[in-house]
Backbone of each chain as ProteinMPNN parsed JSONL, in Angstrom:
{"seq_chain_A": "MTEPLKPDAIDAVIHERVRLAIVAALAVSPELTFNELKETLDLTDGNLSAHSRTLEEAGYIVVQKSFQGRRPLTTMRLTLKGRNAFARYLATLRRIMDHADRGTADSS", "coords_chain_A": {"N_chain_A": [[0.928, -1.352, 0.348], [0.969, 1.476, -0.948], [2.102, 5.241, -1.062], [-0.486, 5.997, -0.139], [-3.624, 7.377, -0.297], [-4.46, 10.633, 1.246], [-7.615, 12.058, 2.589], [-7.449, 14.45, 2.945], [-5.449, 15.283, 1.234], [-7.054, 16.083, -1.027], [-8.404, 18.747, -2.428], [-11.076, 20.273, -0.993], [-12.851, 22.237, -1.77], [-13.442, 22.224, -4.36], [-14.003, 19.601, -5.139], [-16.491, 18.605, -4.296], [-19.431, 17.469, -5.599], [-21.219, 19.499, -7.346], [-19.744, 21.727, -7.341], [-17.028, 20.342, -8.596], [-18.501, 19.975, -11.188], [-18.863, 22.49, -12.119], [-16.409, 23.978, -12.043], [-15.369, 22.354, -13.793], [-16.561, 22.681, -16.308], [-16.644, 25.223, -17.122], [-13.557, 25.375, -16.876], [-13.457, 24.678, -19.55], [-14.61, 26.779, -21.172], [-14.379, 30.378, -22.087], [-16.288, 31.767, -20.577], [-18.98, 31.376, -18.996], [-22.786, 31.63, -18.933], [-24.552, 31.952, -16.381], [-27.886, 30.516, -16.883], [-26.633, 28.977, -18.509], [-25.109, 27.326, -17.253], [-26.613, 26.627, -15.671], [-28.226, 24.776, -17.088], [-26.889, 23.213, -18.14], [-25.965, 21.702, -16.492], [-28.051, 20.81, -15.399], [-29.108, 22.127, -12.842], [-30.618, 23.461, -9.643], [-31.468, 27.065, -9.087], [-31.11, 27.848, -6.916], [-29.056, 25.53, -6.062], [-27.134, 26.393, -7.589], [-26.581, 28.725, -7.213], [-25.617, 28.729, -4.557], [-23.238, 27.116, -4.418], [-21.703, 28.602, -6.314], [-21.058, 30.696, -5.108], [-19.424, 29.716, -3.132], [-17.262, 28.951, -4.74], [-15.949, 31.346, -5.481], [-15.961, 32.721, -3.219], [-13.682, 31.373, -2.478], [-12.214, 32.428, -4.534], [-12.014, 31.173, -6.446], [-13.598, 31.488, -8.926], [-14.999, 34.437, -10.922], [-17.746, 36.17, -10.518], [-19.807, 37.794, -12.88], [-21.957, 40.549, -12.784], [-24.272, 41.871, -15.04], [-26.564, 43.755, -17.535], [-28.213, 42.433, -20.142], [-30.041, 44.243, -22.218], [-32.753, 44.772, -20.302], [-32.852, 42.538, -19.049], [-31.565, 40.975, -16.503], [-27.69, 39.843, -16.471], [-25.618, 37.14, -15.424], [-22.512, 36.626, -15.603], [-20.156, 33.97, -15.284], [-16.506, 32.815, -14.65], [-13.524, 31.056, -14.688], [-10.939, 32.063, -12.683], [-7.458, 32.888, -12.193], [-6.23, 31.404, -10.178], [-8.011, 29.926, -9.779], [-7.882, 27.796, -11.987], [-5.753, 26.85, -11.537], [-6.154, 25.642, -9.205], [-7.663, 23.672, -9.902], [-6.138, 22.506, -11.904], [-4.325, 21.17, -9.844], [-5.894, 19.626, -8.474], [-6.793, 17.781, -10.909], [-4.38, 16.246, -10.483], [-4.36, 15.789, -8.207], [-6.365, 13.288, -9.011], [-5.631, 11.958, -10.906], [-2.888, 10.69, -9.353], [-5.058, 9.206, -8.324], [-6.046, 7.205, -9.504], [-3.817, 6.096, -10.434], [-2.572, 4.928, -8.89], [-4.602, 3.481, -7.832], [-4.511, 1.798, -10.467], [-2.527, 0.186, -9.905], [-3.699, -1.878, -8.408], [-4.732, -3.005, -9.689], [-3.566, -5.921, -10.774], [-3.259, -7.757, -8.762], [-6.411, -7.892, -8.126], [-9.371, -9.681, -7.848]], "CA_chain_A": [[0.342, 0.018, -0.132], [2.542, 2.614, -1.266], [1.698, 6.406, -1.165], [-1.79, 6.05, 0.322], [-4.212, 9.182, -0.838], [-5.021, 11.003, 2.467], [-8.624, 12.617, 2.509], [-6.685, 16.136, 2.931], [-5.125, 15.474, -0.159], [-8.287, 16.615, -2.06], [-9.097, 20.283, -2.313], [-12.595, 20.318, -0.56], [-13.671, 23.32, -2.987], [-13.009, 21.609, -5.932], [-14.328, 18.06, -4.563], [-17.846, 19.003, -4.013], [-19.81, 17.411, -6.758], [-21.802, 20.311, -7.551], [-18.408, 22.182, -7.838], [-16.609, 19.443, -9.517], [-18.998, 20.021, -12.391], [-18.903, 23.767, -12.168], [-14.968, 24.546, -12.431], [-14.91, 21.048, -15.11], [-17.496, 23.345, -17.424], [-15.749, 26.967, -16.52], [-12.155, 24.844, -17.418], [-13.291, 24.828, -21.442], [-14.731, 27.981, -21.559], [-13.391, 31.725, -21.572], [-16.959, 32.033, -19.617], [-20.611, 30.733, -19.049], [-23.758, 32.608, -17.943], [-25.451, 31.618, -15.088], [-28.121, 29.953, -17.303], [-26.086, 27.878, -19.607], [-24.321, 26.559, -16.18], [-27.798, 26.177, -14.674], [-29.08, 23.967, -17.663], [-26.436, 22.236, -18.868], [-25.658, 20.449, -15.653], [-28.889, 20.246, -14.705], [-29.001, 22.566, -11.355], [-31.681, 24.674, -9.718], [-31.261, 28.232, -9.046], [-30.541, 28.188, -5.359], [-28.063, 25.153, -5.494], [-26.013, 26.811, -8.397], [-26.006, 30.339, -6.751], [-24.936, 28.5, -3.551], [-22.29, 26.399, -4.822], [-21.121, 29.513, -7.02], [-20.975, 31.472, -3.544], [-18.558, 29.1, -2.287], [-16.132, 29.074, -5.376], [-15.895, 32.484, -5.894], [-15.019, 32.86, -1.857], [-12.548, 30.611, -2.705], [-11.132, 33.249, -5.498], [-11.567, 30.149, -7.927], [-14.576, 32.101, -10.015], [-15.344, 35.595, -10.877], [-19.25, 35.978, -11.277], [-19.889, 39.399, -13.05], [-23.596, 40.69, -13.217], [-24.287, 43.04, -16.041], [-27.669, 43.593, -18.082], [-28.581, 42.083, -21.317], [-31.284, 44.921, -21.874], [-33.414, 45.087, -19.209], [-32.318, 41.244, -17.843], [-30.41, 40.746, -15.411], [-26.802, 38.744, -17.131], [-24.853, 36.909, -14.357], [-21.324, 35.442, -16.223], [-18.944, 32.95, -14.797], [-15.263, 32.602, -15.19], [-12.673, 30.598, -13.78], [-9.392, 32.842, -12.574], [-6.145, 31.899, -12.7], [-6.311, 30.937, -9.013], [-9.174, 28.811, -10.023], [-7.227, 27.132, -13.099], [-4.151, 26.452, -11.029], [-6.479, 24.953, -8.195], [-8.269, 22.529, -10.629], [-4.933, 20.88, -12.374], [-3.797, 20.627, -8.794], [-7.381, 18.751, -8.174], [-6.574, 17.028, -11.699], [-2.855, 15.941, -10.54], [-4.321, 14.646, -7.683], [-7.133, 12.425, -9.286], [-4.151, 11.228, -11.454], [-2.543, 9.908, -8.806], [-5.66, 8.157, -7.185], [-6.208, 6.358, -10.663], [-2.79, 5.238, -10.837], [-2.689, 4.108, -7.21], [-5.811, 1.898, -8.16], [-4.431, 0.926, -11.709], [-1.516, -0.752, -9.281], [-3.876, -2.842, -7.817], [-5.714, -4.514, -10.732], [-3.402, -6.948, -11.526], [-3.463, -8.568, -7.668], [-7.67, -8.002, -7.892], [-10.468, -10.829, -8.44]], "C_chain_A": [[0.706, 0.686, 0.31], [1.471, 3.761, -1.319], [-0.304, 6.385, -0.549], [-2.801, 7.473, -0.224], [-4.975, 9.479, 0.751], [-6.354, 11.808, 2.048], [-7.888, 14.145, 2.36], [-5.885, 16.52, 1.691], [-5.624, 16.464, -1.373], [-8.936, 17.582, -1.929], [-10.667, 20.394, -2.166], [-13.627, 21.204, -1.457], [-13.995, 22.465, -3.428], [-14.058, 20.652, -5.878], [-16.234, 18.016, -5.273], [-18.578, 18.52, -5.369], [-20.461, 18.238, -7.596], [-20.391, 21.01, -8.303], [-17.788, 21.995, -8.844], [-17.157, 19.816, -10.865], [-19.146, 21.317, -13.3], [-17.729, 23.979, -13.353], [-14.797, 23.281, -13.729], [-15.51, 22.413, -16.567], [-16.378, 24.58, -17.689], [-14.406, 26.49, -17.256], [-11.977, 24.639, -18.516], [-13.9, 25.615, -22.063], [-14.289, 29.188, -21.729], [-14.727, 32.076, -20.095], [-18.648, 31.53, -20.001], [-21.644, 31.7, -18.239], [-24.556, 31.63, -17.062], [-26.7, 30.419, -15.673], [-27.848, 28.887, -17.961], [-25.515, 27.141, -18.391], [-25.684, 25.715, -15.95], [-28.54, 24.417, -15.896], [-28.384, 23.061, -18.31], [-25.991, 21.44, -17.627], [-26.276, 20.371, -14.962], [-29.278, 20.676, -12.972], [-30.159, 23.34, -11.336], [-31.429, 26.122, -9.169], [-30.322, 28.074, -7.754], [-29.151, 27.206, -5.559], [-27.044, 25.533, -6.704], [-25.47, 28.314, -7.978], [-25.014, 30.237, -5.587], [-23.596, 28.053, -3.924], [-21.072, 27.563, -5.517], [-20.31, 30.375, -5.983], [-19.423, 31.3, -3.022], [-17.197, 29.238, -3.024], [-15.503, 30.505, -5.703], [-15.601, 33.377, -4.513], [-14.095, 32.598, -2.021], [-11.314, 31.821, -3.738], [-10.86, 32.046, -6.629], [-12.647, 30.753, -9.216], [-14.519, 33.231, -10.382], [-16.691, 35.411, -11.248], [-18.914, 37.63, -11.108], [-21.644, 39.118, -13.261], [-23.244, 42.148, -14.128], [-26.414, 43.139, -16.033], [-27.798, 43.391, -20.033], [-30.157, 43.047, -21.859], [-31.349, 45.529, -20.862], [-33.487, 44.007, -18.377], [-31.076, 41.197, -17.573], [-29.434, 39.759, -16.251], [-26.119, 38.657, -16.192], [-23.821, 36.083, -14.783], [-20.522, 34.91, -15.59], [-18.175, 32.95, -15.223], [-14.385, 32.136, -14.461], [-11.653, 31.841, -13.811], [-8.728, 31.996, -12.893], [-5.713, 31.13, -11.529], [-7.034, 29.116, -8.947], [-8.382, 27.584, -10.939], [-6.468, 26.327, -12.222], [-4.82, 25.55, -9.894], [-7.143, 23.525, -8.654], [-7.062, 21.703, -11.229], [-4.164, 20.343, -10.92], [-4.451, 19.578, -8.083], [-7.255, 17.091, -9.6], [-5.007, 15.85, -11.455], [-3.327, 14.801, -9.555], [-5.223, 13.229, -8.173], [-6.485, 11.463, -10.265], [-3.538, 10.34, -10.759], [-3.707, 8.689, -8.11], [-5.768, 7.004, -8.362], [-4.505, 5.37, -10.551], [-2.503, 4.396, -9.657], [-3.84, 2.558, -7.383], [-5.541, 1.311, -9.126], [-3.233, -0.28, -10.897], [-1.896, -1.516, -8.924], [-4.413, -3.956, -8.13], [-5.12, -5.275, -10.747], [-3.984, -8.2, -10.645], [-5.523, -8.656, -7.501], [-8.331, -9.205, -8.144], [-11.809, -10.51, -8.197]], "O_chain_A": [[0.914, 0.881, 1.507], [0.28, 3.539, -1.535], [-1.085, 7.192, -1.053], [-2.249, 8.545, -0.473], [-5.816, 8.752, 1.281], [-6.187, 12.334, 0.947], [-8.056, 14.768, 1.312], [-5.689, 17.646, 1.232], [-5.065, 17.19, -2.195], [-10.032, 17.532, -1.37], [-11.4, 20.583, -3.137], [-14.798, 20.964, -1.751], [-14.908, 21.785, -2.96], [-15.049, 20.861, -6.577], [-16.818, 17.575, -6.263], [-18.31, 19.228, -6.34], [-20.405, 17.867, -8.768], [-20.064, 20.869, -9.481], [-17.696, 22.753, -9.81], [-16.318, 19.991, -11.749], [-19.393, 21.412, -14.502], [-17.754, 24.087, -14.579], [-13.958, 23.516, -14.598], [-14.829, 22.823, -17.507], [-15.432, 24.578, -18.477], [-14.084, 27.153, -18.242], [-10.849, 24.409, -18.95], [-13.98, 25.546, -23.29], [-13.151, 29.055, -21.278], [-14.398, 32.473, -18.976], [-19.218, 31.41, -21.085], [-21.403, 32.344, -17.218], [-25.072, 30.568, -17.412], [-26.649, 29.353, -15.059], [-28.614, 27.928, -18.059], [-25.456, 25.949, -18.694], [-25.809, 24.492, -16.024], [-29.096, 23.394, -15.498], [-28.921, 22.183, -18.985], [-25.59, 20.313, -17.919], [-25.929, 20.001, -13.841], [-29.617, 19.88, -12.096], [-30.726, 23.827, -12.314], [-30.705, 25.772, -8.237], [-29.097, 28.17, -7.685], [-28.09, 27.779, -5.308], [-26.029, 24.837, -6.72], [-24.414, 28.88, -8.259], [-24.049, 30.972, -5.378], [-22.725, 28.872, -3.631], [-19.861, 27.46, -5.321], [-19.116, 30.656, -6.078], [-18.576, 32.123, -2.675], [-16.165, 29.527, -2.418], [-14.406, 30.522, -6.261], [-15.116, 34.506, -4.582], [-13.245, 33.458, -1.79], [-10.093, 31.952, -3.649], [-9.914, 31.944, -7.41], [-12.424, 30.423, -10.381], [-13.333, 33.439, -10.128], [-16.966, 34.631, -12.16], [-18.374, 38.361, -10.277], [-22.313, 38.156, -13.638], [-22.414, 43.048, -14.0], [-27.236, 42.83, -15.17], [-27.466, 44.203, -20.896], [-31.248, 42.478, -21.844], [-30.627, 46.411, -20.396], [-33.967, 44.093, -17.246], [-29.982, 41.317, -18.124], [-30.022, 38.829, -16.803], [-25.727, 39.721, -15.712], [-23.92, 34.884, -14.519], [-19.845, 35.809, -15.092], [-18.312, 33.065, -16.441], [-14.268, 32.724, -13.385], [-11.545, 32.539, -14.82], [-8.871, 30.923, -13.479], [-4.89, 30.231, -11.708], [-6.813, 27.994, -8.493], [-8.35, 26.451, -10.459], [-6.605, 25.103, -12.229], [-4.095, 24.621, -9.538], [-7.157, 22.504, -7.967], [-6.969, 20.482, -11.102], [-3.525, 19.292, -10.883], [-3.911, 18.795, -7.302], [-7.499, 15.903, -9.389], [-4.731, 14.888, -12.172], [-3.092, 13.595, -9.633], [-4.825, 12.141, -7.758], [-6.836, 10.287, -10.36], [-3.465, 9.199, -11.216], [-3.39, 7.632, -7.565], [-5.538, 5.848, -8.004], [-4.345, 4.151, -10.612], [-2.222, 3.198, -9.701], [-3.826, 1.346, -7.169], [-6.062, 0.198, -9.197], [-3.141, -1.44, -11.299], [-1.089, -2.431, -8.767], [-4.608, -5.068, -7.639], [-5.912, -6.217, -10.745], [-4.671, -9.147, -11.026], [-5.945, -9.519, -6.732], [-7.635, -9.932, -8.852], [-12.703, -11.266, -8.579]]}, "seq_chain_B": "MTEPLKPDAIDAVIHERVRLAIVAALAVSPELTFNELKETLDLTDGNLSAHSRTLEEAGYIVVQKSFQGRRPLTTMRLTLKGRNAFARYLATLRRIMDHADRGTADSS", "coords_chain_B": {"N_chain_B": [[-18.444, 23.082, -25.64], [-18.901, 19.836, -24.996], [-20.144, 17.013, -23.91], [-20.592, 17.393, -21.14], [-19.573, 17.025, -17.711], [-22.576, 15.839, -15.296], [-23.664, 16.872, -11.917], [-24.789, 14.471, -10.812], [-23.516, 12.045, -12.574], [-22.021, 11.443, -10.626], [-20.748, 8.878, -8.439], [-22.212, 9.223, -5.071], [-21.688, 8.097, -2.808], [-18.998, 7.011, -2.762], [-17.538, 9.315, -3.209], [-17.342, 10.991, -1.532], [-14.212, 12.893, 0.328], [-13.141, 11.35, 3.083], [-14.221, 8.505, 2.278], [-13.404, 8.048, -0.334], [-10.697, 7.819, -0.008], [-10.671, 5.529, 1.844], [-11.836, 3.162, 0.272], [-10.033, 3.542, -1.942], [-7.947, 2.755, -0.624], [-8.661, 0.239, 0.069], [-9.116, -0.777, -2.444], [-6.117, -1.752, -3.032], [-5.554, -4.044, -1.469], [-6.556, -6.81, -0.016], [-7.465, -7.238, 2.516], [-7.989, -4.776, 5.013], [-6.956, -3.761, 8.285], [-8.799, -1.978, 10.698], [-7.287, -0.407, 12.493], [-4.918, -0.004, 10.702], [-6.335, 1.103, 8.528], [-6.734, 3.536, 9.663], [-4.319, 4.747, 10.732], [-2.953, 4.647, 8.386], [-4.865, 6.721, 7.025], [-4.832, 8.753, 8.696], [-7.049, 9.277, 9.924], [-9.294, 9.656, 12.622], [-11.075, 7.866, 15.218], [-13.737, 8.178, 14.988], [-14.545, 8.933, 12.723], [-13.889, 7.175, 10.901], [-14.963, 5.175, 11.732], [-17.844, 6.212, 11.032], [-17.867, 6.539, 8.019], [-17.159, 3.956, 7.232], [-19.353, 2.426, 8.117], [-21.25, 3.925, 6.098], [-20.385, 2.947, 3.678], [-20.746, 0.381, 4.209], [-23.344, 0.304, 4.579], [-23.748, 0.674, 1.78], [-23.375, -1.623, 0.862], [-20.662, -1.702, -0.277], [-18.282, -2.302, 1.055], [-17.05, -5.116, 3.411], [-17.325, -5.639, 6.833], [-15.552, -6.93, 9.271], [-15.775, -8.211, 12.851], [-13.899, -9.379, 15.157], [-11.667, -11.581, 17.287], [-8.659, -10.808, 18.567], [-6.662, -12.825, 20.201], [-7.034, -11.148, 23.27], [-8.114, -8.84, 22.453], [-10.321, -7.082, 20.263], [-10.662, -7.159, 17.26], [-10.983, -5.695, 14.059], [-11.749, -5.844, 10.739], [-11.845, -4.742, 7.288], [-12.779, -5.234, 4.011], [-12.924, -4.608, 0.453], [-16.168, -5.157, -1.115], [-17.602, -7.245, -4.245], [-19.53, -6.002, -5.14], [-18.733, -3.301, -4.144], [-16.194, -3.034, -5.527], [-16.298, -3.267, -8.098], [-18.158, -0.833, -7.877], [-16.198, 1.405, -7.593], [-14.536, 0.846, -9.533], [-16.229, 2.168, -11.412], [-16.613, 4.466, -10.703], [-14.299, 5.708, -11.397], [-13.924, 5.152, -13.916], [-15.745, 7.585, -14.396], [-14.314, 9.724, -13.361], [-11.845, 9.406, -15.192], [-13.761, 10.266, -17.454], [-13.787, 12.926, -16.642], [-10.974, 14.046, -16.741], [-10.761, 13.508, -18.84], [-11.927, 15.3, -20.486], [-11.57, 17.656, -19.326], [-8.829, 18.106, -20.442], [-8.946, 18.259, -22.915], [-9.869, 20.696, -22.652], [-7.143, 22.086, -22.567], [-5.817, 23.262, -24.436], [-6.708, 25.402, -24.99], [-6.648, 27.121, -22.825], [-5.599, 29.757, -21.069]], "CA_chain_B": [[-18.583, 22.303, -24.469], [-19.322, 18.738, -25.396], [-20.09, 15.979, -22.772], [-20.5, 18.061, -19.665], [-20.086, 16.704, -16.31], [-23.732, 16.301, -14.549], [-23.17, 16.113, -10.855], [-25.329, 13.004, -10.499], [-22.88, 11.141, -12.703], [-20.981, 10.711, -9.723], [-21.476, 8.125, -7.575], [-21.994, 10.344, -3.54], [-21.523, 7.647, -1.623], [-17.282, 6.927, -3.055], [-16.69, 10.82, -3.685], [-16.539, 11.899, -0.459], [-12.87, 12.181, 0.188], [-12.895, 10.037, 3.002], [-14.859, 7.087, 1.998], [-12.559, 7.809, -1.024], [-9.31, 7.193, 0.303], [-10.897, 4.216, 2.331], [-12.041, 2.681, -0.503], [-8.89, 3.952, -2.904], [-6.965, 1.815, -0.322], [-9.149, -1.281, -0.192], [-9.113, -1.565, -3.421], [-4.978, -2.523, -3.464], [-4.984, -4.75, -0.627], [-7.225, -7.785, 0.087], [-8.115, -6.565, 3.633], [-7.276, -3.819, 6.132], [-7.789, -3.518, 9.62], [-9.596, -0.621, 11.59], [-6.106, 0.433, 12.892], [-4.224, 0.12, 9.786], [-6.652, 2.171, 7.632], [-7.074, 4.828, 10.842], [-2.941, 5.161, 10.826], [-2.42, 5.457, 7.021], [-4.852, 7.633, 6.465], [-4.869, 9.982, 9.21], [-8.542, 9.379, 10.554], [-9.941, 9.832, 14.218], [-12.196, 6.706, 15.525], [-15.516, 8.337, 14.93], [-14.429, 9.544, 11.546], [-13.301, 5.888, 10.404], [-16.179, 4.785, 11.822], [-18.934, 6.631, 10.468], [-17.788, 6.563, 6.729], [-17.11, 2.901, 6.78], [-20.684, 2.278, 8.034], [-22.023, 4.475, 4.981], [-20.074, 2.16, 2.855], [-20.974, -0.714, 4.385], [-24.627, 0.228, 4.274], [-24.168, 0.473, 0.653], [-22.763, -2.965, 0.688], [-19.402, -1.86, -0.813], [-17.303, -3.569, 1.663], [-17.574, -5.642, 4.402], [-16.609, -5.353, 8.054], [-15.826, -8.116, 10.117], [-15.645, -7.783, 13.839], [-12.833, -10.891, 15.656], [-10.791, -11.252, 18.447], [-7.178, -11.256, 18.239], [-6.681, -12.755, 21.799], [-8.539, -10.788, 23.505], [-8.539, -7.518, 21.627], [-11.3, -6.835, 19.754], [-10.08, -7.399, 15.449], [-11.959, -4.98, 13.116], [-11.165, -5.529, 9.476], [-12.453, -4.108, 6.207], [-12.358, -5.114, 2.293], [-14.453, -4.384, -0.298], [-17.166, -6.423, -1.57], [-17.593, -6.917, -5.452], [-20.193, -4.274, -5.747], [-17.749, -1.786, -3.824], [-14.935, -3.043, -6.571], [-17.275, -2.471, -9.422], [-18.962, 0.632, -8.333], [-15.251, 1.696, -7.772], [-13.829, 0.765, -11.168], [-16.809, 3.169, -12.615], [-15.988, 5.788, -10.818], [-12.524, 5.714, -12.106], [-14.412, 5.947, -15.09], [-16.171, 8.954, -14.148], [-12.771, 10.643, -13.006], [-11.223, 9.945, -16.441], [-14.089, 11.398, -17.917], [-13.301, 14.444, -16.516], [-9.922, 14.288, -17.354], [-10.304, 13.358, -20.675], [-12.831, 16.661, -20.821], [-10.442, 19.093, -18.89], [-7.215, 17.735, -21.126], [-9.588, 18.758, -24.248], [-9.726, 22.565, -22.917], [-5.824, 22.757, -21.799], [-5.214, 23.742, -25.371], [-7.199, 27.179, -25.333], [-6.311, 28.323, -21.498], [-4.352, 30.963, -21.056]], "C_chain_B": [[-19.454, 20.688, -24.288], [-19.131, 17.464, -24.445], [-19.937, 16.982, -21.24], [-20.659, 17.171, -18.741], [-21.515, 16.814, -15.647], [-23.373, 15.732, -13.157], [-23.592, 14.766, -10.212], [-24.625, 12.041, -11.456], [-21.74, 10.582, -11.555], [-21.61, 10.068, -8.349], [-21.101, 8.981, -5.683], [-21.325, 9.427, -2.8], [-19.123, 7.416, -1.589], [-16.508, 8.51, -3.1], [-16.479, 11.244, -2.683], [-15.196, 11.903, -0.102], [-12.861, 11.513, 1.364], [-13.133, 8.546, 2.535], [-13.95, 7.001, 0.718], [-11.371, 6.98, -0.904], [-9.537, 5.807, 1.103], [-11.059, 3.344, 1.201], [-10.557, 2.134, -1.88], [-7.76, 2.988, -1.951], [-7.082, 0.567, -0.016], [-8.899, -1.937, -1.143], [-7.78, -2.241, -4.079], [-4.653, -3.374, -2.839], [-6.432, -5.528, -0.101], [-8.228, -7.384, 1.128], [-7.17, -5.722, 4.151], [-8.142, -4.175, 7.366], [-8.068, -2.411, 10.108], [-8.359, 0.139, 11.449], [-5.04, 1.048, 11.804], [-4.676, 1.519, 9.162], [-6.68, 3.25, 8.7], [-5.833, 5.49, 10.639], [-2.814, 5.251, 9.256], [-3.048, 6.392, 6.419], [-5.299, 8.934, 7.444], [-6.145, 10.265, 9.803], [-8.419, 9.414, 12.277], [-10.692, 8.311, 13.842], [-13.219, 6.987, 14.726], [-15.252, 8.488, 13.296], [-14.64, 8.436, 10.624], [-14.787, 5.282, 10.104], [-17.677, 5.084, 11.158], [-19.168, 6.152, 9.235], [-17.828, 5.087, 6.497], [-18.888, 2.617, 6.85], [-21.28, 2.826, 6.994], [-21.294, 3.709, 3.735], [-20.745, 0.702, 3.182], [-22.54, -1.149, 4.156], [-25.196, 0.45, 2.58], [-23.967, -0.638, 0.364], [-21.626, -2.825, -0.562], [-17.976, -2.367, -0.35], [-18.029, -4.086, 3.155], [-16.549, -5.487, 6.218], [-16.887, -5.893, 9.117], [-15.471, -7.936, 11.584], [-15.075, -9.032, 14.42], [-12.878, -10.397, 16.703], [-9.639, -11.288, 18.007], [-6.689, -11.361, 20.057], [-7.631, -12.353, 22.279], [-9.026, -9.497, 23.281], [-9.165, -7.57, 20.785], [-10.348, -6.396, 18.2], [-11.303, -6.605, 14.936], [-11.253, -4.925, 12.06], [-12.275, -5.514, 8.17], [-11.813, -4.444, 5.282], [-13.586, -4.85, 2.032], [-15.105, -5.36, -0.986], [-16.869, -6.186, -3.114], [-18.13, -6.166, -5.9], [-19.437, -3.371, -5.429], [-16.627, -1.701, -4.606], [-15.584, -2.074, -7.801], [-17.778, -0.859, -9.662], [-17.363, 1.739, -7.862], [-14.779, 2.382, -9.178], [-15.175, 1.658, -12.098], [-16.908, 4.199, -11.988], [-14.917, 5.979, -11.327], [-12.931, 6.187, -13.492], [-14.884, 7.341, -15.369], [-14.693, 10.026, -14.304], [-12.132, 10.721, -14.447], [-12.025, 10.29, -17.431], [-13.924, 12.633, -17.576], [-12.257, 15.12, -16.277], [-9.563, 14.745, -18.482], [-10.997, 14.9, -21.182], [-11.807, 17.805, -20.349], [-8.906, 19.342, -19.642], [-8.077, 18.673, -22.467], [-9.814, 20.35, -23.786], [-8.475, 23.141, -22.48], [-5.572, 23.589, -23.606], [-5.315, 25.265, -25.843], [-6.913, 27.862, -23.832], [-5.849, 28.291, -21.562], [-4.109, 31.145, -19.442]], "O_chain_B": [[-20.435, 20.508, -23.566], [-18.014, 16.977, -24.272], [-18.95, 16.987, -20.505], [-21.676, 16.477, -18.727], [-21.783, 17.982, -15.367], [-22.934, 14.595, -12.988], [-22.977, 14.127, -9.359], [-25.09, 10.916, -11.274], [-20.927, 9.659, -11.613], [-22.474, 10.451, -7.56], [-19.973, 9.207, -5.246], [-20.379, 9.815, -2.115], [-18.306, 7.634, -0.693], [-15.306, 8.769, -3.043], [-15.478, 11.95, -2.563], [-14.742, 10.761, -0.178], [-12.399, 10.436, 0.99], [-12.294, 7.648, 2.476], [-13.596, 5.841, 0.51], [-11.076, 5.905, -1.426], [-8.637, 4.97, 1.032], [-10.119, 2.549, 1.187], [-10.252, 1.069, -2.417], [-6.778, 2.521, -2.529], [-6.147, -0.211, 0.173], [-8.574, -3.124, -1.187], [-7.808, -2.953, -5.083], [-3.573, -3.882, -3.142], [-7.379, -4.802, 0.202], [-9.428, -7.205, 0.92], [-5.956, -5.744, 3.953], [-9.284, -4.604, 7.529], [-7.2, -1.606, 9.771], [-8.193, 1.054, 10.642], [-4.47, 2.136, 11.881], [-4.055, 2.581, 9.128], [-6.59, 4.272, 8.02], [-5.893, 6.692, 10.379], [-2.433, 6.386, 8.972], [-2.513, 7.031, 5.513], [-5.957, 9.897, 7.05], [-6.386, 11.409, 10.188], [-7.401, 9.173, 12.926], [-10.852, 7.773, 12.746], [-13.619, 6.216, 13.853], [-16.136, 7.918, 12.657], [-15.408, 8.558, 9.67], [-15.455, 5.028, 9.102], [-18.477, 4.199, 10.852], [-20.184, 5.508, 8.974], [-18.534, 4.77, 5.54], [-19.592, 2.602, 5.84], [-22.217, 2.078, 6.716], [-21.808, 3.996, 2.654], [-21.221, 0.021, 2.274], [-22.992, -2.231, 3.781], [-26.35, 0.436, 2.15], [-24.485, -0.881, -0.726], [-21.611, -3.553, -1.555], [-16.973, -2.696, -0.985], [-19.026, -3.697, 3.762], [-15.357, -5.275, 6.439], [-17.861, -5.717, 9.849], [-14.466, -7.226, 11.561], [-15.82, -9.985, 14.196], [-13.502, -9.453, 17.189], [-9.488, -11.854, 16.925], [-6.464, -10.459, 20.863], [-8.79, -12.727, 22.1], [-10.074, -9.044, 23.742], [-8.637, -8.365, 20.008], [-9.53, -5.477, 18.138], [-12.448, -6.828, 15.329], [-10.246, -4.218, 12.029], [-13.319, -6.165, 8.131], [-10.597, -4.259, 5.221], [-14.667, -4.8, 2.618], [-14.531, -6.363, -1.41], [-16.132, -5.263, -3.461], [-17.74, -5.51, -6.865], [-19.271, -2.475, -6.256], [-15.97, -0.661, -4.615], [-15.477, -0.92, -8.214], [-17.846, -0.083, -10.615], [-17.601, 2.947, -7.844], [-14.673, 3.501, -9.681], [-15.087, 1.769, -13.321], [-17.353, 5.133, -12.655], [-14.998, 7.05, -11.928], [-12.528, 7.181, -14.096], [-14.537, 8.071, -16.296], [-14.306, 10.798, -15.181], [-11.878, 11.82, -14.941], [-11.448, 10.672, -18.449], [-13.944, 13.469, -18.48], [-12.192, 16.263, -15.825], [-8.814, 15.572, -19.002], [-10.565, 15.509, -22.16], [-11.38, 18.701, -21.076], [-8.121, 20.284, -19.528], [-7.627, 19.764, -22.818], [-9.925, 21.183, -24.685], [-8.404, 24.303, -22.081], [-5.013, 24.686, -23.58], [-4.627, 26.003, -26.548], [-6.963, 29.087, -23.725], [-5.122, 27.383, -21.967], [-3.268, 31.945, -19.031]]}, "name": "protein", "num_of_chains": 2, "seq": "MTEPLKPDAIDAVIHERVRLAIVAALAVSPELTFNELKETLDLTDGNLSAHSRTLEEAGYIVVQKSFQGRRPLTTMRLTLKGRNAFARYLATLRRIMDHADRGTADSSMTEPLKPDAIDAVIHERVRLAIVAALAVSPELTFNELKETLDLTDGNLSAHSRTLEEAGYIVVQKSFQGRRPLTTMRLTLKGRNAFARYLATLRRIMDHADRGTADSS"}
């Protein structure tokens, strides 16, 4: 059992399922609107609001509120800090997968 | 933004950080004792007890209590169901990483 994964090695801000989905979506788009994220990820308003606030407070995303005509428009994008945190998070996932692969040979 | 990750695609039982660490450790060992897991993963008794119960209730691990001399000995191992769930979970992680890799080219 070399290099066991310790829970604390995983970034809890990114790891939560809804936030992970948000960050993963923003990582491949320059920015997304609140409604785009909500529809693409099947989220409720409240769920997306709460989790985007946590990401914003961590400095991982920027939330910008503006108007499109008279309709409020909320857009989100990943910050450099968020992008770096996600890269570190992906490296941790890779460690988990490498570790698991090593165990495949003797699994039954 | 092809194939976005939806939160529900991630197995919540395995995804939680402590449980993920437990399952990842058990995936590469035939079985581990309570104390081995506790020490390897830096967990408290309460933390390990609570999360192993959740894994047991999901049918992902088997917890066996016996005695070594007069001392109680608790061992845990992954069930076939747990092993399959972890394999599916790893496939989801792979999707997340593949999706993120596709975004790397145009990230700044």
